[in-house]
MIMARNU-545790 format. One record per residue (C-alpha): x, y, z; residue in three letters. Coordinates in steps of 0.2 Angstrom, whole numbers, plus 5000, padded with zeros to 4 digits. Layout:
BEGIN
XYZALA ...
# end
This chain:
BEGIN
509051324927MET 508951414943GLU 510251354955LYS 509851304972HIS 510851274989TRP 510151114988TRP 510751044973GLN 512551074978GLU 512250994996ALA 512850815001VAL 511350735013VAL 512050635026TYR 510450505033GLN 510350465050VAL 509350325057TYR 509250375076PRO 508850215083ARG 510350135076SER 511750295076PHE 512050315096GLN 511450285112ASP 512050405126THR 510850335139ASN 511150125139ASP 509550075135ASP 510150005120GLY 509250125107ILE 510150255099GLY 509550445103ASP 509250625099LEU 510850665111ASN 511850535101GLY 511550635085VAL 512150795094THR 513850715100GLU 514550645083HIS 513950805074LEU 516050845072ASP 515950695063TYR 514750725051ILE 515350885046LYS 517150815044LYS 516550705031LEU 515950865024GLY 513950835022ALA 512850985024ASP 511150915027VAL 510750785041ILE 509050675035TRP 508350605053LEU 507350455051ASN 505550485060PRO 505950535078ILE 504150585085TYR 502950495096GLN 502550305089SER 501950125097PRO 503650075086ASN 502649925075ASP 503750015059ASP 505150085070ASN 504250255070GLY 503550245053TYR 502050235062ASP 501550385072ILE 500450435086ALA 500950595087ASP 501650715076TYR 502250855087GLU 503050755102LYS 504750665102ILE 504850445103MET 505050425121THR 506650325118GLU 507350445107PHE 507250605122GLY 506350755123THR 505950915111MET 507250985122ALA 508550875116ASP 507850905099PHE 508051085100ASN 509751085106ARG 510150945092LEU 509451085079LEU 510351215089LYS 512051145088ALA 511951085071ALA 511451255065HIS 512851315073ASP 514051215062LYS 513251265047LYS 512451095044LEU 510451075042LYS 509150965047ILE 507850865035MET 506350785044MET 505450625039ASP 503750685034LEU 502650505036VAL 500750585031VAL 499950435020ASN 499550345035HIS 499750365056THR 499850245068SER 498050155077ASP 498550255092GLU 498550425085HIS 497150525092HIS 496350545074TRP 496050335072PHE 495650315089VAL 494250445088GLU 493950365070SER 493450205074ARG 492350245089LYS 490750275077SER 490250295059LEU 489750475063THR 491550525072ASN 492050675068ASP 493750615062TYR 492850455055ARG 493250535036ASP 494950545041TYR 495450375037TYR 494650265021ILE 493250155029TRP 492350045018ARG 490949915019ASP 491149705017PRO 490949644998LYS 490049494999ASN 490549465018ASP 492549495012GLN 493849615012GLU 493149785000PRO 494549744986ASN 496049614982ASN 497349754986TRP 498949694998LYS 499849765010SER 501749795007ALA 501949705024PHE 501149545018SER 499049505018GLY 497849595013SER 497749815016ALA 496049795024TRP 495949755042GLN 494049715049PHE 493449835063ASP 491949755073GLU 491549895083ALA 490749975067THR 490649825056GLY 491849905041GLN 493549895034TYR 494950015036TYR 496250035022LEU 498049995027HIS 499449985013LEU 500749945025PHE 500649865042SER 498549865050LYS 499249975064LYS 499650095051GLN 497750145044PRO 497950255028ASP 497450435029LEU 495950495018ASN 496850635008TRP 495150674999ASP 494650765017ASN 495150945016SER 495250935036ASP 496450805033VAL 497550915023ARG 497551055035LYS 497950965050SER 499550905039VAL 499851085034PHE 499651145051ASP 500950995056MET 502151045043MET 502051245050HIS 502651205067PHE 504151115063TRP 504651235050LEU 504351345062ASP 505451285072LYS 506951295060GLY 506851135051VAL 507751135034ASP 506551015025GLY 505550855022PHE 506150675016ARG 504150625012MET 503950455016ASP 502950355001VAL 502150524996ILE 501450474981ASN 500250354987LEU 499250474995ILE 497750494981SER 496950324979LYS 495950294964PRO 494150324962GLU 493150174968GLY 494550084974LEU 494649934960PRO 495349774961ASP 497149754955VAL 497149634940LYS 498949624937THR 500149494942GLU 501249544957GLY 500549714958GLN 499849734976THR 498949914976ASN 498550054964LEU 498850194973ALA 500350254967ALA 500350414959ASN 498450444959GLY 497150554952PRO 497250694965HIS 499350674972VAL 499850824961HIS 498250944965ASP 498650894985TYR 500650904983LEU 500351094973LYS 499151134989GLU 500551095000MET 501851194991ASN 500851334990ASP 500051345008LYS 501751285017VAL 503351255006LEU 503451394995SER 503451515013HIS 505051455018TYR 506951395011ASP 506851235012VAL 507351075003MET 506150934999THR 506350754993VAL 504850644991GLY 504950434990GLU 503950384976THR 503850184972PRO 503250144954ASP 503650314947ALA 504350344930THR 505450474925THR 503750554918ARG 502850554935ASP 504450624941ALA 504550774930ILE 502750804935ARG 503350794954TYR 505050884953THR 505050994935GLY 505751154938PHE 504251234935ASP 503251114944SER 502851204961HIS 502651034970GLU 504250924976LEU 506250974972GLU 506550814971MET 506150624972VAL 506850434977PHE 506450324963GLN 506550124965PHE 506850064948GLU 508850034948HIS 508249964968MET 507149824959GLY 508649744947LEU 508849604958ASP 507149554963ALA 506349364962ASN 506149304946GLU 504449254953ASP 503149404954ALA 502549294970ALA 504249324980LEU 504449504976GLY 506049594981LYS 506549414989TRP 507949354982SER 510149314981THR 510049394962ASN 511549504958SER 511349654947VAL 511949654929LYS 512849814929LEU 512349844909THR 510449864918ASP 510849964930LEU 511950074919LYS 510350084908GLN 509250124923VAL 510350264931MET 510750344913SER 509150354908LYS 508650444925TRP 510050564921GLN 509450614902ILE 507850604906ASP 507850744918LEU 509350844911ASN 508751024911ASP 506950964917LYS 507150924935ALA 508350864948TRP 508850674952ASN 509150624970SER 510650504970LEU 510750344981TYR 511350184983TRP 510550135001ASN 509350175015ASN 508750115030HIS 507350025018ASP 508949945006GLN 510449825012PRO 512149885011ARG 512749954994ALA 514449854996VAL 513549695000SER 512249734985ARG 513149804970PHE 515049794976GLY 516149634984ASN 516049645002ASP 517549515003GLN 519149565010GLY 520449665000LYS 518949714988TYR 517749775002ARG 518349935004ALA 519049964983LEU 517449934980SER 516550024991ALA 517750184985LYS 517250134967MET 515250144969LEU 515450304980GLY 516350394965ALA 515250314951THR 513650374961LEU 514150564967HIS 515050614950PHE 513250594941MET 512050754942GLN 511150754957GLY 511050784975THR 511950634984PRO 511450544999TYR 512550455011ILE 511750325023TYR 512450315041GLN 514050195040GLY 514150205019GLU 515650305021GLU 516450155030LEU 515950015017GLY 514749945032MET 514149785026THR 512649665027ASN 512549585043ALA 512149405036LYS 511249355052PHE 511249145055LYS 509449145062SER 507849225061LEU 507649285081ASP 508849405076GLN 507949485065TYR 506749645068ARG 506149695055ASP 504049695052ILE 504449685033GLU 505649535034SER 504549445048LEU 502949445039ASN 503749385023ALA 504449235033TYR 503049185040HIS 502049215023GLU 503149125012PHE 503848965023VAL 502648945035ASP 500948985027GLN 501148965009LYS 502748855009GLN 503348944994LEU 505148924999VAL 506348835013SER 506648905028SER 508448895024THR 508148985008GLN 507049115015MET 508649135028LEU 509749165012LYS 508449295003TYR 508449395023LEU 510349405022GLN 510449475007HIS 508849585004SER 508349615024SER 508149795029ARG 508849765045ASP 510649745035ASN 510549925034ALA 509849935053ARG 511449875062THR 512149985076PRO 513450125068MET 515050045070GLN 516050195080TRP 517450075087ASP 518249915092ASP 517549925111THR 516149825115ASP 514749835103ASN 515649935092ALA 515350095104GLY 513550095100PHE 513050085117THR 513350015136LYS 511749895137GLY 511149765125ILE 510749835108PRO 509249825101TRP 509849745086LEU 511449655085SER 512849745080VAL 514049675063ASN 515149575068THR 516449635059ASN 516449805068TYR 518249775076LYS 518949785058LYS 517749925050ILE 517350055061ASN 517350255061ALA 519050265074ALA 520050175063GLN 519250255048ALA 519350455051VAL 521250405057ASN 521850325040ASP 522050425023LYS 521650275011GLN 520050245021SER 518150235013VAL 517850385026PHE 519250485017ASN 518850435000PHE 517050505003TYR 517550685011ARG 518850694997LYS 517450684986MET 516350804997ASN 517550924995LEU 517750914975LEU 515950954975ARG 516151114982LYS 517651164972GLN 516951094955TYR 515251154947GLU 515351044933ILE 515150894947ILE 513450964953VAL 512951044936TYR 513750934922GLY 512650864908ASP 512950654908TYR 513150554896GLN 513550364896LEU 514850274885LEU 514750094880ASP 513150034887PRO 513349854880ASP 514949834892ASP 514449724907ASP 516249744917GLN 516649934914VAL 515250094919TRP 515850244911ALA 515150404908PHE 515750594904THR 514950754912ARG 515150914899HIS 514951114906LEU 515451254897GLY 517451214893ASP 517451064904GLN 517150884904ASP 517350764917LEU 517750564915LEU 517150434925VAL 517650254925ILE 517350104936SER 517849934934ASN 516249834943PHE 517249684943THR 518649574952GLU 519549554935ARG 520949664926THR 520049734910VAL 521449784897GLN 521449934886ARG 519749984888TRP 520150174882TYR 521550254878ASP 522050444886LEU 523650474879SER 522950604867GLN 522350694883GLN 523650814889SER 522650934896ASN 521850804910LYS 521950794927THR 521750654940GLU 520250714952LEU 520150574963ILE 520550374960SER 520450214973ASN 522150154969TYR 523850254973ALA 524450254955ASP 523650244938ASP 524150124925GLU 523250224911ASN 522350114900GLU 522249954912THR 520749944925LEU 521349824940ARG 519749754951PRO 518549894955TYR 519750024951GLU 518850194948CYS 519650364942LYS 518650514939VAL 519850654926TYR 519450824924LEU 519750874906ILE 519851064900GLN 
# end
């Protein structure tokens, strides 16, 4: 395996809208990111992934792009971006952009033209179809509820939108679309950006004939379509291969076999993908309700999925490692315990379990503080289009669940749990803004904030910082092979890593119970404890949410 800088890097994800507001309009901005570069550097991250910062009407918080080469007005100007990029590079930090090219905004110039007439030069930039028996062309559903088709009276046809009706899907079968996208990518890479996270990139090639879905719970058949590899190889050939950059593709419904095709060391497509198998483990038993539940994840299931990705990709492709992001609830609330004394312990335990696997780790803003789900009490506190549409579909329209139950689902699974403003200090609005924040600040900010954490040697922040330093010291953390121990243990996740004449042993208790005599290290005289979340080591005893990592050589 050829080694690359992005394998050894740690990525810090910034959701700019919620990171830092510098002009008191309640919305985070690019200057706010620049202001906190030293914080990110201190944490030990190497790359900053920015969620979309392009001009957008914000139907889906910037994932509906109206102009790929302009900065969103609320976030600042291109001069602000240029300043951020230079300041980051001066501090040896890289900037990765979010590339959203499965769809645009319906306010993008291409779509404004496309909908004008059947013969417009941009008509074929999007996916238009005639009605079928006076109804939608097929039975595909939008990821944000309802049909994936929107009727357009001006021309009497429907256009496809796998997400919001304000996010029409691009027609990647049109070579002019691909050229336009590649030109835009060159624009940013020539500025000096260091890579792309590619939004739902495995949906860009739709199946021939757009057939109906036959499977209960499936929304559409767009994932991993017939030409997706052709288009990504073309992207690599015409754009990516000319720069030393990193790429990660968001690939819902991708298997390990799919991932190897996308990211195999000789595939010439992408460097890594975000898979979602572990994100679906707490979905509702009723397929009609999809992700909306209050279920806990079974540890045996979580170990099985994550270990499968470790083992299947080993020596063939590269893993991305993440617990949460802007689309997922907070890790400590979902996989750990966000209550009282267990919050920090379980946040550290989750961090160590993930960061000591093989792959590139991604830290979502606030994860390094142990930020928790907001658990909003009323619907009017939510802003996320997916959450609001789901509420109206399941409560108002289909009456599948009560309003009380749906609010519990939102408290557990809503994307807004990740999007509450960054908790910088214990002043008003957690130091995020002097204005009215676009989304309510989590009420626990006086206890959980960066100002407190940076100065506390026992904080989650400093635990993450230590992990990031260790990653730069020990090659085995980056490149070692993975082996799961005792897959049927439903309390403890233990695994080893192996490289050369070294081994790592990682042991994590996922419960609030003390586990006795799980293992015996008394024979291992050549072991060194690299990191743990308790001040001492009781050897074979594992206390609540205890994790320890040993180097054995």
